[in-house]
C-alpha positions in Angstrom: 105.7 98.1 109.4 107.4 98.6 106.2 108.2 95.6 103.9 112.0 95.8 104.7 111.2 95.5 108.4 109.0 92.5 107.8 111.7 90.8 105.7 114.2 91.4 108.5 111.9 89.8 111.0 111.3 86.9 108.6 114.9 86.0 108.3 115.6 85.9 112.0 116.4 82.2 112.9 113.2 80.4 114.0 114.9 77.9 116.2 116.2 79.2 119.5 118.0 77.4 122.3 117.0 78.0 125.9 119.7 79.5 128.1 120.6 78.3 131.5 123.4 76.5 133.4 123.8 73.1 135.0 122.9 69.6 133.7 119.6 69.3 135.3 117.8 69.0 132.0 114.2 70.1 131.5 113.3 73.4 129.9 116.4 75.1 131.1 118.7 72.6 129.5 120.9 73.9 126.6 120.3 70.6 124.9 116.5 71.2 124.7 115.6 73.3 121.6 112.7 75.6 121.6 111.0 76.3 118.3 109.8 79.9 118.1 106.4 80.5 116.6 106.3 82.5 113.4 104.9 86.0 113.8 101.9 87.1 111.6 104.4 89.3 109.6 106.7 86.3 109.0 103.8 84.2 107.8 102.6 87.0 105.6 106.0 87.3 103.9 106.3 83.6 103.5 102.9 83.4 101.7 103.7 86.5 99.6 107.0 85.0 98.4 105.1 81.8 97.4 102.7 84.0 95.4 105.6 85.7 93.6 106.9 82.3 92.6 103.6 81.4 91.1 103.5 84.7 89.3 106.9 84.0 87.8 105.7 80.6 86.7 102.8 82.3 85.0 105.2 84.7 83.2 107.3 81.8 82.0 104.3 80.0 80.6 103.1 83.2 78.8 106.6 83.7 77.3 106.5 80.2 76.0 103.0 80.6 74.6 104.0 83.8 72.8 106.7 81.9 70.7 104.8 78.6 70.4 103.7 78.0 66.8 101.3 75.2 67.6 98.0 76.8 68.5 96.9 73.9 70.7 100.1 74.0 72.7 100.0 77.7 73.0 96.4 77.5 74.4 97.6 74.9 76.9 100.4 77.2 78.1 98.0 80.1 78.4 95.7 77.9 80.5 98.6 76.9 82.6 99.5 80.5 83.2 96.0 81.2 84.4 96.3 78.4 86.8 99.5 79.8 88.2 97.9 83.2 88.6 95.0 81.6 90.5 97.5 80.0 92.8 99.2 83.3 93.2 95.9 85.0 94.2 95.5 82.4 97.0 98.9 83.0 98.4 98.5 86.8 98.3 95.2 86.6 100.1 96.7 84.3 102.7 99.5 86.9 103.2 96.9 89.7 103.6 95.0 87.5 106.1 98.1 87.2 108.2 99.1 90.9 107.9 96.3 93.1 106.5 98.4 96.3 106.0 100.8 94.6 103.6 100.7 97.1 100.7 102.8 95.0 98.4 100.6 92.0 98.8 97.5 94.0 98.0 99.2 95.4 94.9 100.4 92.0 93.7 96.9 90.6 94.3 95.5 93.4 92.1 98.0 92.4 89.3 97.1 88.7 89.4 93.4 89.5 89.5 93.8 91.7 86.4 95.5 88.9 84.6 92.5 86.7 85.4 90.1 89.3 84.0 88.7 90.4 87.4 89.0 94.1 87.0 86.7 95.2 89.8 88.6 93.0 92.2 91.9 94.2 90.8 90.9 97.9 91.4 89.8 97.1 94.9 93.1 95.5 95.7 95.1 98.4 94.2 93.0 100.9 96.1 93.6 99.2 99.4 97.4 99.0 98.6 97.4 102.8 98.0 95.3 103.5 101.2 98.2 101.9 103.1 101.0 103.5 101.0 99.8 106.3 98.8 103.2 106.7 97.2 103.6 103.0 96.1 104.4 103.6 92.5 103.9 100.1 91.2 100.3 100.1 92.5 99.6 103.5 90.8 101.1 102.3 87.5 99.2 99.0 87.4 96.0 100.6 88.5 96.4 103.0 85.6 96.6 100.1 83.2 93.4 98.7 84.8 91.7 102.0 84.2 92.7 101.7 80.6 91.2 98.2 80.3 87.9 99.5 81.8 87.9 102.5 79.5 88.3 105.1 82.3 90.7 107.1 80.3 90.8 110.2 82.4 91.7 108.2 85.5 94.6 106.6 83.5 95.9 110.1 82.6 95.7 111.1 86.3 97.7 108.0 87.2 100.4 109.2 84.8 100.5 112.6 86.4 100.7 111.1 89.9 103.6 108.9 88.8 105.6 111.8 87.4 105.9 113.1 90.9 106.9 109.8 92.4 108.8 107.8 89.7 109.3 109.1 86.2 110.4 105.7 85.0 107.1 104.1 86.0 105.3 107.1 84.4 107.0 106.2 81.1 105.9 102.5 81.5 102.3 103.7 81.9 102.6 106.0 78.9 103.9 103.1 76.9 100.9 101.0 78.0 98.6 103.8 76.8 100.3 103.9 73.4 99.8 100.1 73.0 96.2 100.5 74.0 95.7 103.3 71.5 97.0 101.0 68.7 93.9 98.8 69.1 91.3 100.4 71.3 88.0 98.5 71.9 85.2 99.3 69.6 83.0 100.1 72.5 85.3 103.0 73.6 84.1 106.6 72.9 85.9 107.8 69.8 86.0 111.4 70.9 87.7 110.4 74.2 90.1 108.1 72.3 91.2 111.1 70.1 91.6 113.3 73.1 93.8 110.6 74.7 95.8 110.2 71.5 96.6 113.9 71.3 97.4 114.0 75.0 99.8 111.0 74.6 101.6 112.6 71.7 102.3 115.7 73.8 103.6 113.6 76.7 105.8 111.5 74.5 107.4 114.7 73.1 108.3 115.6 76.7 110.0 112.3 77.5 113.5 113.5 76.7 113.4 116.1 79.4 112.1 113.8 82.2 114.6 113.0 85.0 116.0 109.5 85.3 113.8 107.0 87.1 114.2 106.8 90.8 113.9 103.7 92.9 111.2 105.2 95.1 108.0 103.3 95.3 109.4 100.2 93.7 108.8 96.8 95.2 111.7 94.4 95.8 109.9 91.9 93.5 107.1 93.8 91.9 103.5 92.8 90.9 
């Protein structure tokens, strides 16, 4: 079931009134409400949306930390953001427990885990998301950024190529992330591989003007 279908189910009123005539009362009485149980899909979406709220809180804390001039206050805000991401992880995992083939929840879980520094867990979540929906562009893009963080540069390039076929806009986002990474690559990275990536990136940047406009395909309604 696609996310749109899950959302449609989620917003169906959860309180139903039993039908039936007469004033005899009991289960058939119109005055006796019956509370419908939430389906696994509804529970999954509910937990997922809670996770998104925590993710947004984390983003807000990070934004404040970036402009905070007091180092101690900035550190507290960053710590607060980490707490929000941990809460988001709990909600995403709860969503997946209710509905395991929830591609967006897996991808959002991967994003939150990456922010917490759990790269192996992040990759596993992205991989599962793409097993469910191989054309989910957000998962491909963020997995590409995770590959960068792990120094798996060729896999990051392959992610870019895959995105060009699905969503050129997301491909540009990944290319921008690669450029930022190249500005300050880790000292442990292979210098020869860095230079190869640098030349490859320059070639791709030169082609940006002829890329088609970004499509909406593969984009999440909220995004990881």
